[in-house]
C-alpha positions as CSV (number, residue, x, y, z in Angstrom):
1,M,0.0,0.0,0.0
2,S,1.4,3.3,-0.9
3,E,1.3,6.3,1.3
4,P,-0.7,9.3,0.2
5,S,1.4,12.0,-1.3
6,E,1.6,15.2,0.6
7,Q,0.2,18.1,-1.4
8,K,1.3,21.6,-0.6
9,P,-1.5,24.1,-0.6
10,A,-1.6,26.2,-3.7
11,K,-0.1,29.6,-3.1
12,S,-2.4,32.5,-3.8
13,P,-1.1,35.0,-6.2
14,A,0.9,37.8,-4.7
15,K,-1.0,41.0,-4.1
16,S,0.0,44.0,-6.0
17,A,1.7,46.8,-4.0
18,R,-1.2,49.1,-4.9
19,H,-3.8,46.6,-3.7
20,R,-1.9,46.1,-0.5
21,A,-1.7,49.9,0.0
22,R,-5.5,50.0,-0.3
23,E,-5.9,47.3,2.2
24,L,-3.6,49.1,4.7
25,A,-5.3,52.4,4.0
26,L,-8.7,50.8,4.7
27,Q,-7.4,49.4,8.0
28,A,-6.0,52.8,8.9
29,I,-9.2,54.6,8.0
30,Y,-11.2,52.2,10.0
31,Q,-8.8,52.6,13.0
32,W,-9.0,56.4,12.6
33,R,-12.8,56.4,12.5
34,M,-13.2,53.9,15.4
35,S,-10.6,55.3,17.7
36,G,-10.7,59.0,16.8
37,G,-6.9,58.8,16.9
38,D,-4.5,61.0,15.0
39,H,-4.2,59.7,11.4
40,L,-0.6,60.9,11.3
41,D,0.2,58.6,14.3
42,I,-1.6,55.7,12.6
43,E,0.3,56.4,9.4
44,K,3.6,56.5,11.2
45,T,2.9,53.3,13.0
46,T,2.0,51.5,9.8
47,R,5.1,52.8,8.0
48,A,7.3,51.5,10.9
49,E,5.8,48.1,10.9
50,K,8.2,45.7,9.1
51,S,5.8,42.7,8.7
52,L,3.3,44.3,6.4
53,G,4.8,43.1,3.2
54,R,5.4,45.1,0.1
55,F,3.0,48.0,-0.5
56,D,3.0,51.3,-2.3
57,V,3.8,53.7,0.5
58,E,3.0,56.8,-1.4
59,L,-0.5,55.6,-2.4
60,Y,-1.1,54.5,1.1
61,S,-0.3,58.0,2.4
62,Q,-2.4,59.7,-0.3
63,L,-5.4,57.6,0.4
64,L,-5.3,57.8,4.2
65,R,-4.6,61.6,4.2
66,G,-7.1,62.3,1.5
67,V,-9.9,60.5,3.2
68,V,-9.2,62.2,6.5
69,E,-8.8,65.7,5.0
70,H,-11.8,65.4,2.7
71,N,-14.0,63.3,5.0
72,Q,-17.0,65.7,5.1
73,A,-17.0,66.3,1.3
74,L,-16.8,62.5,0.8
75,V,-19.7,61.9,3.1
76,A,-21.7,64.5,1.3
77,A,-20.9,63.0,-2.0
78,L,-22.0,59.5,-0.9
79,A,-25.1,60.4,1.1
80,P,-27.5,60.8,-1.9
81,H,-26.6,57.3,-3.1
82,L,-27.3,55.5,0.1
83,D,-30.6,53.7,1.0
84,R,-30.0,54.3,4.7
85,D,-28.5,56.7,7.1
86,M,-24.7,56.7,7.4
87,N,-25.0,55.7,11.1
88,E,-26.6,52.4,10.0
89,L,-23.7,51.4,7.8
90,S,-21.2,48.8,9.0
91,P,-18.0,50.6,10.0
92,I,-16.1,48.5,7.4
93,E,-18.5,49.3,4.5
94,F,-18.5,52.9,5.5
95,S,-14.7,53.0,5.4
96,V,-14.6,51.2,2.1
97,L,-17.1,53.7,0.7
98,L,-15.0,56.6,1.9
99,L,-11.8,55.1,0.3
100,G,-13.6,54.4,-3.0
101,A,-15.2,57.8,-3.1
102,F,-11.9,59.5,-2.5
103,E,-10.2,57.6,-5.3
104,L,-13.2,58.3,-7.7
105,T,-13.1,62.0,-6.9
106,S,-9.4,62.6,-6.5
107,H,-7.5,60.1,-8.7
108,P,-8.9,60.4,-12.2
109,E,-5.8,58.5,-13.5
110,V,-7.2,55.3,-12.0
111,P,-10.1,54.0,-14.2
112,Y,-13.4,54.1,-12.3
113,R,-13.9,50.3,-12.9
114,V,-10.6,49.6,-11.1
115,V,-11.6,51.8,-8.2
116,I,-15.0,50.0,-7.9
117,N,-13.4,46.5,-8.4
118,E,-10.8,47.2,-5.7
119,S,-13.4,48.5,-3.3
120,V,-15.6,45.5,-3.9
121,E,-12.6,43.2,-3.2
122,L,-11.9,45.1,0.0
123,A,-15.5,44.7,1.1
124,K,-15.4,41.0,0.3
125,T,-12.2,40.6,2.3
126,F,-13.0,42.7,5.3
127,G,-16.8,43.2,5.3
128,G,-20.0,41.3,5.9
129,T,-21.4,38.6,3.6
130,D,-23.2,40.8,1.1
131,G,-21.5,44.1,1.9
132,H,-19.6,44.1,-1.4
133,K,-22.9,44.3,-3.3
134,F,-23.9,47.4,-1.4
135,V,-20.5,49.0,-2.0
136,N,-20.6,48.1,-5.7
137,G,-24.1,49.8,-6.1
138,V,-23.2,52.9,-4.2
139,L,-19.9,53.5,-5.9
140,D,-21.4,52.7,-9.3
141,K,-23.9,55.5,-8.8
142,L,-21.2,57.9,-7.5
143,A,-19.0,57.1,-10.5
144,A,-21.9,57.9,-12.9
145,Q,-22.1,61.3,-11.2
146,V,-18.4,62.3,-10.7
147,R,-17.0,60.5,-13.8
148,A,-19.9,60.8,-16.2
149,V,-17.7,61.2,-19.3
150,E,-15.7,58.1,-18.5
151,V,-18.7,56.0,-17.5
152,N,-20.7,57.0,-20.6
153,A,-17.7,56.3,-22.9
154,K,-17.9,52.6,-22.1
């Protein structure tokens, strides 16, 4: 009788440095929102951490600082596209929406479909069971408003 061969689990593909930056920015935004802490301290702690893997440090900083600095404007931009009050959103979904809204409004060099896809992936990874569907719907409506030319060109 032969022994079963040991199979190593398949490695998942390495995350891009930009995707990893978005993950870390989401975590930092969530931490900032939940703790009320200084976002610069959160950023400094993240940058000092050696076990985070490869990530786009510049993008991480732009996303975190942008969401914090433009928080009120982002909330105002998202509000008309929500089917419930902001206070009723899960903290993760709300943070993902802020991050996606900031990229849609402030990073036109990133295609809107990439922004939405990245946000949906973050919601799948960190959010509730169907939170990604909600995130997709809200950001799709926001993209149609803030990137109308790009959306209509498809």
